[in-house]
A tleap script that builds the chain and sets N, CA, C and O, in Angstrom:
source leaprc.protein.ff14SB
mol = sequence {
  NMET PRO TYR VAL ILE THR THR ARG THR LEU
  THR ASP GLU ILE ASP GLU ASP GLY LEU ILE
  VAL ASP ARG ASP TYR VAL ASP THR ARG THR
  ALA VAL ALA THR LEU ASP GLU ALA ARG GLU
  ALA ALA ARG ALA MET CYS ASP GLY PRO GLY
  GLU GLN THR ILE ARG SER ALA VAL SER THR
  ILE VAL GLY PRO ASP GLY GLY THR ILE GLY
  PRO LEU PRO ASP GLY THR VAL ILE GLU VAL
  ARG PRO ILE GLU ARG PHE ASN ALA CARG
}
set mol.1.N position { 39.345 73.586 -57.540 }
set mol.1.CA position { 38.634 73.529 -56.278 }
set mol.1.C position { 39.665 73.557 -55.149 }
set mol.1.O position { 40.658 72.833 -55.218 }
set mol.2.N position { 39.458 74.367 -54.123 }
set mol.2.CA position { 40.391 74.409 -52.992 }
set mol.2.C position { 40.234 73.183 -52.078 }
set mol.2.O position { 39.197 72.521 -52.059 }
set mol.3.N position { 41.290 72.918 -51.336 }
set mol.3.CA position { 41.324 71.773 -50.416 }
set mol.3.C position { 41.856 72.198 -49.062 }
set mol.3.O position { 42.647 73.136 -48.953 }
set mol.4.N position { 41.408 71.490 -48.027 }
set mol.4.CA position { 41.943 71.661 -46.679 }
set mol.4.C position { 42.636 70.363 -46.289 }
set mol.4.O position { 42.080 69.277 -46.449 }
set mol.5.N position { 43.856 70.489 -45.777 }
set mol.5.CA position { 44.624 69.337 -45.313 }
set mol.5.C position { 44.690 69.422 -43.794 }
set mol.5.O position { 45.221 70.386 -43.243 }
set mol.6.N position { 44.153 68.419 -43.125 }
set mol.6.CA position { 44.196 68.357 -41.664 }
set mol.6.C position { 45.180 67.277 -41.267 }
set mol.6.O position { 45.053 66.123 -41.677 }
set mol.7.N position { 46.157 67.659 -40.470 }
set mol.7.CA position { 47.145 66.714 -39.956 }
set mol.7.C position { 46.856 66.513 -38.476 }
set mol.7.O position { 46.896 67.464 -37.696 }
set mol.8.N position { 46.567 65.288 -38.095 }
set mol.8.CA position { 46.281 64.950 -36.694 }
set mol.8.C position { 47.480 64.170 -36.157 }
set mol.8.O position { 47.750 63.043 -36.573 }
set mol.9.N position { 48.193 64.804 -35.219 }
set mol.9.CA position { 49.416 64.217 -34.668 }
set mol.9.C position { 49.201 63.836 -33.216 }
set mol.9.O position { 48.678 64.624 -32.427 }
set mol.10.N position { 49.603 62.637 -32.872 }
set mol.10.CA position { 49.494 62.143 -31.498 }
set mol.10.C position { 50.591 62.775 -30.652 }
set mol.10.O position { 51.761 62.759 -31.033 }
set mol.11.N position { 50.211 63.331 -29.501 }
set mol.11.CA position { 51.190 63.905 -28.573 }
set mol.11.C position { 51.023 63.258 -27.209 }
set mol.11.O position { 49.910 62.943 -26.787 }
set mol.12.N position { 52.126 63.068 -26.538 }
set mol.12.CA position { 52.125 62.481 -25.192 }
set mol.12.C position { 52.706 63.466 -24.190 }
set mol.12.O position { 53.707 64.129 -24.463 }
set mol.13.N position { 52.070 63.554 -23.026 }
set mol.13.CA position { 52.643 64.303 -21.914 }
set mol.13.C position { 53.291 63.278 -20.983 }
set mol.13.O position { 52.632 62.356 -20.501 }
set mol.14.N position { 54.566 63.451 -20.742 }
set mol.14.CA position { 55.350 62.502 -19.948 }
set mol.14.C position { 55.632 63.100 -18.572 }
set mol.14.O position { 55.996 64.272 -18.468 }
set mol.15.N position { 55.465 62.296 -17.507 }
set mol.15.CA position { 55.785 62.793 -16.164 }
set mol.15.C position { 57.275 62.608 -15.867 }
set mol.15.O position { 58.030 62.113 -16.705 }
set mol.16.N position { 57.676 63.007 -14.686 }
set mol.16.CA position { 59.101 62.952 -14.312 }
set mol.16.C position { 59.655 61.528 -14.244 }
set mol.16.O position { 60.871 61.343 -14.270 }
set mol.17.N position { 58.782 60.521 -14.156 }
set mol.17.CA position { 59.218 59.129 -14.140 }
set mol.17.C position { 59.268 58.520 -15.545 }
set mol.17.O position { 59.591 57.343 -15.708 }
set mol.18.N position { 58.948 59.330 -16.554 }
set mol.18.CA position { 58.967 58.841 -17.927 }
set mol.18.C position { 57.700 58.116 -18.340 }
set mol.18.O position { 57.675 57.444 -19.370 }
set mol.19.N position { 56.648 58.249 -17.542 }
set mol.19.CA position { 55.379 57.589 -17.852 }
set mol.19.C position { 54.436 58.557 -18.568 }
set mol.19.O position { 54.435 59.756 -18.292 }
set mol.20.N position { 53.645 58.027 -19.478 }
set mol.20.CA position { 52.661 58.847 -20.184 }
set mol.20.C position { 51.517 59.158 -19.225 }
set mol.20.O position { 50.881 58.251 -18.687 }
set mol.21.N position { 51.260 60.455 -19.016 }
set mol.21.CA position { 50.164 60.849 -18.134 }
set mol.21.C position { 48.988 61.413 -18.923 }
set mol.21.O position { 47.870 61.483 -18.413 }
set mol.22.N position { 49.236 61.811 -20.154 }
set mol.22.CA position { 48.147 62.319 -20.986 }
set mol.22.C position { 48.501 62.090 -22.442 }
set mol.22.O position { 49.637 62.324 -22.855 }
set mol.23.N position { 47.543 61.638 -23.214 }
set mol.23.CA position { 47.733 61.387 -24.643 }
set mol.23.C position { 46.613 62.127 -25.371 }
set mol.23.O position { 45.437 61.995 -25.033 }
set mol.24.N position { 47.000 62.901 -26.368 }
set mol.24.CA position { 46.017 63.701 -27.075 }
set mol.24.C position { 46.461 63.873 -28.524 }
set mol.24.O position { 47.591 63.542 -28.883 }
set mol.25.N position { 45.567 64.388 -29.339 }
set mol.25.CA position { 45.884 64.706 -30.726 }
set mol.25.C position { 45.916 66.215 -30.909 }
set mol.25.O position { 45.123 66.943 -30.312 }
set mol.26.N position { 46.835 66.671 -31.733 }
set mol.26.CA position { 46.908 68.074 -32.111 }
set mol.26.C position { 46.608 68.151 -33.600 }
set mol.26.O position { 47.240 67.467 -34.405 }
set mol.27.N position { 45.640 68.987 -33.961 }
set mol.27.CA position { 45.262 69.156 -35.365 }
set mol.27.C position { 45.899 70.415 -35.930 }
set mol.27.O position { 45.916 71.466 -35.289 }
set mol.28.N position { 46.417 70.288 -37.136 }
set mol.28.CA position { 46.950 71.421 -37.883 }
set mol.28.C position { 46.246 71.441 -39.225 }
set mol.28.O position { 46.109 70.401 -39.869 }
set mol.29.N position { 45.799 72.610 -39.655 }
set mol.29.CA position { 45.091 72.705 -40.936 }
set mol.29.C position { 45.837 73.632 -41.888 }
set mol.29.O position { 46.382 74.663 -41.491 }
set mol.30.N position { 45.843 73.230 -43.158 }
set mol.30.CA position { 46.450 74.000 -44.230 }
set mol.30.C position { 45.468 74.034 -45.391 }
set mol.30.O position { 44.856 73.017 -45.718 }
set mol.31.N position { 45.316 75.188 -46.008 }
set mol.31.CA position { 44.448 75.314 -47.180 }
set mol.31.C position { 45.313 75.516 -48.420 }
set mol.31.O position { 46.302 76.248 -48.388 }
set mol.32.N position { 44.931 74.864 -49.503 }
set mol.32.CA position { 45.623 75.014 -50.787 }
set mol.32.C position { 44.578 75.181 -51.880 }
set mol.32.O position { 43.397 74.902 -51.675 }
set mol.33.N position { 45.028 75.642 -53.048 }
set mol.33.CA position { 44.090 75.983 -54.109 }
set mol.33.C position { 43.741 74.827 -55.038 }
set mol.33.O position { 42.648 74.806 -55.606 }
set mol.34.N position { 44.650 73.859 -55.207 }
set mol.34.CA position { 44.411 72.815 -56.213 }
set mol.34.C position { 44.692 71.428 -55.649 }
set mol.34.O position { 45.319 71.279 -54.600 }
set mol.35.N position { 44.216 70.422 -56.369 }
set mol.35.CA position { 44.468 69.036 -55.990 }
set mol.35.C position { 45.962 68.720 -56.035 }
set mol.35.O position { 46.474 68.026 -55.157 }
set mol.36.N position { 46.657 69.217 -57.040 }
set mol.36.CA position { 48.107 68.977 -57.120 }
set mol.36.C position { 48.834 69.549 -55.918 }
set mol.36.O position { 49.747 68.918 -55.384 }
set mol.37.N position { 48.435 70.744 -55.485 }
set mol.37.CA position { 49.051 71.342 -54.288 }
set mol.37.C position { 48.721 70.534 -53.039 }
set mol.37.O position { 49.563 70.389 -52.154 }
set mol.38.N position { 47.503 70.007 -52.962 }
set mol.38.CA position { 47.113 69.181 -51.819 }
set mol.38.C position { 47.961 67.910 -51.768 }
set mol.38.O position { 48.437 67.513 -50.704 }
set mol.39.N position { 48.142 67.283 -52.922 }
set mol.39.CA position { 48.963 66.063 -52.965 }
set mol.39.C position { 50.405 66.364 -52.593 }
set mol.39.O position { 51.023 65.600 -51.851 }
set mol.40.N position { 50.950 67.465 -53.097 }
set mol.40.CA position { 52.335 67.822 -52.796 }
set mol.40.C position { 52.508 68.102 -51.295 }
set mol.40.O position { 53.500 67.685 -50.696 }
set mol.41.N position { 51.550 68.804 -50.697 }
set mol.41.CA position { 51.617 69.083 -49.261 }
set mol.41.C position { 51.536 67.786 -48.456 }
set mol.41.O position { 52.260 67.619 -47.475 }
set mol.42.N position { 50.666 66.875 -48.864 }
set mol.42.CA position { 50.546 65.587 -48.165 }
set mol.42.C position { 51.838 64.784 -48.284 }
set mol.42.O position { 52.272 64.159 -47.317 }
set mol.43.N position { 52.455 64.799 -49.470 }
set mol.43.CA position { 53.745 64.096 -49.649 }
set mol.43.C position { 54.799 64.666 -48.709 }
set mol.43.O position { 55.563 63.922 -48.095 }
set mol.44.N position { 54.834 65.991 -48.600 }
set mol.44.CA position { 55.833 66.638 -47.740 }
set mol.44.C position { 55.643 66.271 -46.273 }
set mol.44.O position { 56.608 66.253 -45.509 }
set mol.45.N position { 54.404 65.978 -45.872 }
set mol.45.CA position { 54.131 65.611 -44.481 }
set mol.45.C position { 54.538 64.174 -44.174 }
set mol.45.O position { 54.640 63.798 -43.006 }
set mol.46.N position { 54.770 63.373 -45.203 }
set mol.46.CA position { 55.199 61.975 -45.041 }
set mol.46.C position { 56.714 61.917 -45.195 }
set mol.46.O position { 57.221 61.331 -46.151 }
set mol.47.N position { 57.431 62.519 -44.263 }
set mol.47.CA position { 58.877 62.642 -44.436 }
set mol.47.C position { 59.696 61.783 -43.475 }
set mol.47.O position { 60.917 61.922 -43.408 }
set mol.48.N position { 59.041 60.906 -42.740 }
set mol.48.CA position { 59.762 60.067 -41.793 }
set mol.48.C position { 60.427 58.881 -42.467 }
set mol.48.O position { 60.147 58.573 -43.625 }
set mol.49.N position { 61.312 58.216 -41.732 }
set mol.49.CA position { 61.973 57.029 -42.280 }
set mol.49.C position { 60.955 55.960 -42.653 }
set mol.49.O position { 60.004 55.712 -41.911 }
set mol.50.N position { 61.155 55.335 -43.795 }
set mol.50.CA position { 60.276 54.249 -44.218 }
set mol.50.C position { 58.965 54.698 -44.814 }
set mol.50.O position { 58.097 53.863 -45.071 }
set mol.51.N position { 58.784 56.005 -45.048 }
set mol.51.CA position { 57.518 56.500 -45.572 }
set mol.51.C position { 57.576 56.782 -47.072 }
set mol.51.O position { 56.665 57.406 -47.615 }
set mol.52.N position { 58.626 56.336 -47.743 }
set mol.52.CA position { 58.758 56.539 -49.186 }
set mol.52.C position { 57.600 55.884 -49.934 }
set mol.52.O position { 57.087 56.458 -50.895 }
set mol.53.N position { 57.191 54.716 -49.518 }
set mol.53.CA position { 56.077 54.021 -50.163 }
set mol.53.C position { 54.796 54.830 -50.036 }
set mol.53.O position { 54.012 54.906 -50.982 }
set mol.54.N position { 54.580 55.429 -48.886 }
set mol.54.CA position { 53.380 56.247 -48.673 }
set mol.54.C position { 53.438 57.472 -49.577 }
set mol.54.O position { 52.445 57.807 -50.224 }
set mol.55.N position { 54.591 58.148 -49.633 }
set mol.55.CA position { 54.727 59.318 -50.514 }
set mol.55.C position { 54.415 58.949 -51.959 }
set mol.55.O position { 53.767 59.710 -52.677 }
set mol.56.N position { 54.880 57.776 -52.377 }
set mol.56.CA position { 54.649 57.335 -53.753 }
set mol.56.C position { 53.170 57.077 -54.028 }
set mol.56.O position { 52.725 57.223 -55.167 }
set mol.57.N position { 52.401 56.696 -53.009 }
set mol.57.CA position { 51.000 56.330 -53.193 }
set mol.57.C position { 50.035 57.495 -53.010 }
set mol.57.O position { 48.829 57.324 -53.190 }
set mol.58.N position { 50.538 58.674 -52.658 }
set mol.58.CA position { 49.647 59.801 -52.369 }
set mol.58.C position { 48.728 60.116 -53.545 }
set mol.58.O position { 47.547 60.391 -53.333 }
set mol.59.N position { 49.230 60.085 -54.768 }
set mol.59.CA position { 48.384 60.405 -55.932 }
set mol.59.C position { 47.238 59.420 -56.095 }
set mol.59.O position { 46.173 59.787 -56.591 }
set mol.60.N position { 47.441 58.181 -55.688 }
set mol.60.CA position { 46.392 57.173 -55.754 }
set mol.60.C position { 45.410 57.324 -54.600 }
set mol.60.O position { 44.205 57.153 -54.781 }
set mol.61.N position { 45.919 57.642 -53.422 }
set mol.61.CA position { 45.094 57.747 -52.218 }
set mol.61.C position { 44.239 59.013 -52.233 }
set mol.61.O position { 43.069 58.981 -51.852 }
set mol.62.N position { 44.827 60.129 -52.676 }
set mol.62.CA position { 44.139 61.418 -52.637 }
set mol.62.C position { 43.622 61.757 -54.033 }
set mol.62.O position { 44.385 62.141 -54.919 }
set mol.63.N position { 42.309 61.607 -54.208 }
set mol.63.CA position { 41.674 61.930 -55.477 }
set mol.63.C position { 40.901 63.236 -55.377 }
set mol.63.O position { 41.028 63.952 -54.384 }
set mol.64.N position { 40.110 63.555 -56.379 }
set mol.64.CA position { 39.338 64.799 -56.366 }
set mol.64.C position { 38.399 64.931 -55.165 }
set mol.64.O position { 38.077 66.045 -54.752 }
set mol.65.N position { 37.959 63.804 -54.605 }
set mol.65.CA position { 37.088 63.840 -53.429 }
set mol.65.C position { 37.875 63.824 -52.125 }
set mol.65.O position { 37.285 63.707 -51.051 }
set mol.66.N position { 39.197 63.939 -52.201 }
set mol.66.CA position { 40.040 63.917 -51.012 }
set mol.66.C position { 40.496 62.512 -50.689 }
set mol.66.O position { 40.438 61.620 -51.535 }
set mol.67.N position { 40.949 62.319 -49.465 }
set mol.67.CA position { 41.415 61.016 -49.023 }
set mol.67.C position { 42.112 61.113 -47.688 }
set mol.67.O position { 42.402 62.204 -47.199 }
set mol.68.N position { 42.379 59.956 -47.102 }
set mol.68.CA position { 43.037 59.884 -45.799 }
set mol.68.C position { 44.291 59.056 -45.921 }
set mol.68.O position { 44.275 57.972 -46.504 }
set mol.69.N position { 45.381 59.564 -45.372 }
set mol.69.CA position { 46.672 58.887 -45.383 }
set mol.69.C position { 47.035 58.583 -43.936 }
set mol.69.O position { 47.075 59.476 -43.089 }
set mol.70.N position { 47.297 57.318 -43.670 }
set mol.70.CA position { 47.730 56.972 -42.322 }
set mol.70.C position { 46.778 56.031 -41.638 }
set mol.70.O position { 45.773 55.606 -42.207 }
set mol.71.N position { 47.111 55.718 -40.419 }
set mol.71.CA position { 48.128 56.388 -39.625 }
set mol.71.C position { 49.545 56.051 -40.088 }
set mol.71.O position { 49.844 54.922 -40.478 }
set mol.72.N position { 50.403 57.069 -40.032 }
set mol.72.CA position { 51.820 56.894 -40.320 }
set mol.72.C position { 52.473 56.192 -39.131 }
set mol.72.O position { 51.841 56.045 -38.086 }
set mol.73.N position { 53.715 55.759 -39.269 }
set mol.73.CA position { 54.370 55.052 -38.160 }
set mol.73.C position { 54.360 55.808 -36.825 }
set mol.73.O position { 54.361 55.189 -35.761 }
set mol.74.N position { 54.351 57.146 -36.882 }
set mol.74.CA position { 54.331 57.915 -35.628 }
set mol.74.C position { 52.914 58.189 -35.133 }
set mol.74.O position { 52.732 58.896 -34.141 }
set mol.75.N position { 51.906 57.636 -35.814 }
set mol.75.CA position { 50.518 57.821 -35.411 }
set mol.75.C position { 49.811 58.974 -36.105 }
set mol.75.O position { 48.609 59.155 -35.910 }
set mol.76.N position { 50.514 59.754 -36.904 }
set mol.76.CA position { 49.928 60.891 -37.599 }
set mol.76.C position { 48.950 60.425 -38.678 }
set mol.76.O position { 49.199 59.445 -39.380 }
set mol.77.N position { 47.837 61.146 -38.796 }
set mol.77.CA position { 46.851 60.902 -39.846 }
set mol.77.C position { 46.697 62.198 -40.636 }
set mol.77.O position { 46.552 63.274 -40.055 }
set mol.78.N position { 46.731 62.089 -41.971 }
set mol.78.CA position { 46.591 63.242 -42.853 }
set mol.78.C position { 45.286 63.083 -43.628 }
set mol.78.O position { 45.084 62.088 -44.325 }
set mol.79.N position { 44.407 64.071 -43.500 }
set mol.79.CA position { 43.125 64.042 -44.209 }
set mol.79.C position { 43.083 65.198 -45.198 }
set mol.79.O position { 43.367 66.341 -44.840 }
set mol.80.N position { 42.729 64.898 -46.440 }
set mol.80.CA position { 42.580 65.917 -47.474 }
set mol.80.C position { 41.108 65.954 -47.868 }
set mol.80.O position { 40.530 64.933 -48.240 }
set mol.81.N position { 40.512 67.135 -47.783 }
set mol.81.CA position { 39.090 67.277 -48.102 }
set mol.81.C position { 38.885 68.496 -49.000 }
set mol.81.O position { 39.490 69.543 -48.770 }
set mol.82.N position { 38.036 68.366 -50.022 }
set mol.82.CA position { 37.729 69.527 -50.861 }
set mol.82.C position { 36.824 70.503 -50.118 }
set mol.82.O position { 36.013 70.112 -49.279 }
set mol.83.N position { 36.984 71.764 -50.443 }
set mol.83.CA position { 36.079 72.793 -49.930 }
set mol.83.C position { 35.100 73.086 -51.039 }
set mol.83.O position { 35.473 73.652 -52.066 }
set mol.84.N position { 33.877 72.716 -50.850 }
set mol.84.CA position { 32.864 72.850 -51.894 }
set mol.84.C position { 32.375 74.288 -52.055 }
set mol.84.O position { 32.055 74.726 -53.160 }
set mol.85.N position { 32.322 75.010 -50.948 }
set mol.85.CA position { 31.727 76.329 -51.009 }
set mol.85.C position { 32.292 77.197 -49.901 }
set mol.85.O position { 32.537 76.712 -48.797 }
set mol.86.N position { 32.500 78.456 -50.179 }
set mol.86.CA position { 32.950 79.402 -49.175 }
set mol.86.C position { 31.761 80.196 -48.669 }
set mol.86.O position { 30.857 80.523 -49.438 }
set mol.87.N position { 31.754 80.505 -47.393 }
set mol.87.CA position { 30.759 81.402 -46.814 }
set mol.87.C position { 31.460 82.729 -46.514 }
set mol.87.O position { 31.766 83.032 -45.360 }
set mol.88.N position { 31.702 83.493 -47.533 }
set mol.88.CA position { 32.377 84.787 -47.349 }
set mol.88.C position { 31.366 85.807 -46.851 }
set mol.88.O position { 30.256 85.908 -47.375 }
set mol.89.N position { 31.758 86.549 -45.847 }
set mol.89.CA position { 30.883 87.601 -45.298 }
set mol.89.C position { 31.638 88.878 -45.178 }
set mol.89.O position { 31.082 89.885 -44.738 }
savepdb mol mol.pdb
quit
């Protein structure tokens, strides 16, 4: 079954005084063919300092029904969801 991995990363717009003037999330999506590929992609996204424990737990967190990892220390959230059906046209 294919999976979609959505990575939601917090971004800040900083003004000339160093103050946050806008805070938003940027979503990035990746599609993979198998659960193993989804887990491997999620592990690769947990590459910051101190995230070794999270990488180790990905197989437990992300099962056949998907799963959510995070928020990571930088505020990133990784969501893995199965694609049940394609609407090919």
